[in-house]
C-alpha positions in Angstrom: -5.0 -11.6 22.8 -7.5 -10.1 20.0 -11.3 -10.2 19.7 -12.5 -13.3 17.8 -15.7 -15.1 17.4 -16.7 -17.9 19.7 -15.5 -21.4 19.2 -16.6 -24.9 20.7 -14.7 -27.1 22.7 -13.7 -30.6 21.5 -16.6 -32.4 23.4 -18.8 -29.7 22.4 -18.0 -30.4 18.6 -18.3 -34.1 19.1 -21.7 -33.6 20.4 -22.5 -31.1 17.4 -21.3 -34.0 15.1 -23.6 -36.5 16.8 -26.4 -34.1 16.0 -25.2 -33.8 12.3 -25.2 -37.7 12.2 -28.7 -38.0 13.3 -29.9 -35.2 11.0 -28.3 -37.0 7.9 -30.2 -39.4 5.7 -29.3 -43.0 6.1 -26.5 -43.0 3.5 -24.9 -39.6 3.4 -21.7 -37.5 3.9 -20.5 -34.9 6.3 -17.6 -32.3 5.4 -16.0 -30.6 8.2 -13.5 -27.9 8.0 -10.7 -28.1 10.8 -7.2 -27.4 11.6 -4.7 -30.0 12.2 -4.9 -29.9 16.1 -8.6 -30.0 16.0 -8.7 -32.9 13.8 -6.3 -34.9 16.0 -8.0 -34.0 19.3 -11.5 -34.7 17.7 -10.4 -38.0 16.2 -9.2 -38.9 19.9 -12.3 -37.8 21.5 -14.4 -40.0 19.3 -12.1 -43.0 19.6 -11.1 -43.0 15.8 -7.5 -44.2 17.0 -8.6 -47.3 18.6 -10.7 -48.1 15.5 -7.8 -47.5 13.1 -5.7 -49.8 15.3 -8.3 -52.6 14.9 -8.1 -52.4 11.2 -4.5 -53.8 11.4 -6.2 -57.1 11.9 -8.4 -56.8 8.6 -7.4 -57.6 5.0 -9.5 -54.7 3.9 -9.1 -50.9 3.5 -12.3 -49.9 4.9 -12.2 -46.6 6.9 -12.2 -46.4 10.7 -15.6 -45.4 12.2 -15.9 -43.5 15.4 -18.2 -43.8 18.3 -20.9 -41.8 16.9 -21.1 -44.2 13.6 -19.2 -42.0 11.0 -16.5 -43.5 8.8 -13.4 -41.3 8.6 -12.0 -41.3 5.0 -8.9 -39.5 3.8 -9.5 -35.9 4.5 -9.3 -33.0 1.8 -6.8 -30.0 2.0 -7.7 -26.3 1.3 -4.6 -24.5 0.3 -5.2 -20.9 1.2 -4.2 -18.4 -1.6 -4.4 -14.9 -2.5 -4.2 -12.9 -5.6 -1.7 -9.8 -5.5 -1.8 -6.9 -7.6 -0.3 -8.3 -10.3 -2.7 -11.1 -10.7 -0.3 -13.8 -9.4 -1.8 -16.5 -7.1 0.4 -16.8 -3.8 0.1 -18.8 -0.6 -1.7 -17.1 2.0 -1.1 -17.3 5.7 -3.6 -17.7 8.5 -3.6 -18.4 12.3 -0.8 -20.5 13.7 1.7 -20.7 16.6 4.4 -23.1 15.3 4.3 -21.8 11.5 1.5 -19.7 10.1 -1.1 -22.1 8.8 -1.6 -22.0 4.8 -3.8 -25.1 4.8 -7.2 -26.2 6.4 -8.2 -29.9 6.6 -11.8 -31.1 5.2 -12.9 -34.2 7.2 -14.9 -36.6 4.8 -17.2 -38.4 7.2 -19.7 -41.1 5.9 -22.8 -42.2 7.4 -23.8 -45.6 6.4 -22.2 -46.7 2.8 -22.8 -44.1 0.2 -21.1 -43.4 -3.3 -20.1 -39.8 -3.9 -22.1 -38.6 -6.7 -19.0 -36.9 -8.2 -15.4 -37.5 -7.8 -13.2 -34.7 -6.9 -9.3 -33.9 -6.2 -8.9 -33.9 -2.5 -6.7 -30.8 -2.7 -8.0 -27.2 -3.5 -6.0 -24.1 -4.2 -8.4 -21.4 -3.7 -8.6 -17.8 -2.4 -11.2 -16.7 0.3 -14.1 -14.5 -1.2 -13.7 -10.7 -1.0 -14.8 -9.4 2.2 -15.7 -5.9 1.3 -17.3 -4.8 -2.0 -17.2 -1.1 -2.7 -19.4 0.7 -0.5 -20.4 -2.2 1.8 -19.8 -2.3 5.5 -19.4 -5.9 6.7 -18.4 -7.8 9.9 -15.3 -9.7 9.5 -15.7 -13.5 8.6 -13.5 -16.5 7.9 -15.1 -17.0 4.4 -14.6 -20.4 2.8 -14.2 -20.6 -1.1 -17.6 -20.9 -2.8 -15.9 -23.0 -5.5 -14.8 -25.6 -2.8 -18.4 -25.6 -1.5 -20.0 -26.3 -4.9 -17.7 -29.0 -5.5 -18.5 -30.7 -2.2 -22.1 -30.1 -2.7 -22.2 -31.9 -6.1 -20.3 -34.6 -4.6 -22.7 -35.2 -1.6 -26.0 -34.6 -3.3 -27.9 -35.0 -6.8 -29.3 -31.7 -7.8 -32.5 -30.8 -5.5 -31.1 -32.3 -2.7 -31.1 -30.7 0.8 -27.8 -29.9 2.5 -27.3 -28.9 6.0 -25.0 -26.3 7.2 -25.3 -25.7 10.9 -22.2 -23.2 11.2 -23.3 -21.1 8.3 -21.1 -18.1 9.1 -21.1 -15.5 6.3 -23.0 -17.9 3.9 -20.2 -18.8 1.4 -21.3 -22.4 1.6 -25.0 -21.6 1.0 -24.1 -19.9 -2.2 -22.1 -23.0 -3.4 -24.9 -25.2 -2.4 -27.2 -23.2 -4.6 -24.7 -23.1 -7.3 -24.8 -26.9 -7.3 -28.5 -26.9 -7.7 -29.2 -28.1 -4.2 -31.2 -26.5 -1.2 -29.1 -25.2 1.7 -30.7 -25.6 5.1 -28.7 -23.2 7.5 -28.3 -22.2 11.0 -25.8 -20.2 13.4 -25.7 -18.8 16.9 -25.6 -15.4 15.1 -27.2 -14.9 11.4 -26.1 -11.3 11.2 -23.0 -12.0 9.2 -24.9 -14.2 6.9 -27.5 -11.5 6.4 -24.8 -8.8 5.7 -23.2 -11.1 3.2 -26.4 -12.3 1.4 -27.5 -8.8 1.0 -24.0 -7.0 0.3 -21.7 -9.5 -1.4 -24.3 -12.0 -3.1 -27.0 -9.5 -3.8 -29.8 -11.8 -2.5 -32.9 -10.5 -0.8 -33.3 -10.9 3.0 -36.7 -11.7 4.7 -37.4 -11.5 8.5 -40.4 -12.1 10.5 -42.8 -9.5 11.2 -46.2 -9.4 12.4 -46.5 -13.2 12.2 -45.2 -13.0 8.5 -42.0 -12.8 6.7 -41.2 -9.5 5.1 -38.3 -8.2 2.9 -35.6 -6.1 4.6 -34.1 -3.3 2.7 
């Protein structure tokens, strides 16, 4: 009933995850933000339910693997909050038809067999970054918390590693990856929101191709 950004169907999201799997190193992790409904539908699409059923015949606690090859470990949870004028942190609602959603899941998908570089609590209480600094005009974006991105980046890679974000949005995860000392490799169908946040929120330079070379854009 209102304008929103484009989304992927469940089969398209499964295809995107297959591409991510191919792009990852032999032993690596992928973290994917989803709502509960998407998590269930995606798990069904990728055959995780049947893999989970097969584990009932094993005496181990290994995670079920989907048809792509990812092992599905216990997901993380982002509890959405906001800071009111009195400085008090409160739950913040988002989308939702049967109860306004105050959480998002973070799927923890493992390719191969790899130990995380750092342990972390699997529940995060964090507000979204501010959308509009004084005097800046920005497109709306579902900005994810930078501190979560930094924690996940430190967990999945040692400093200096390259981390892919194929759905960069406004760039908060790129900022978190940089803060963790890693190199973000990013893409999206439309990079205009990413450009605006890099220039106006994070105060980082923006370069675009011009006459066969890259030049800074004021």
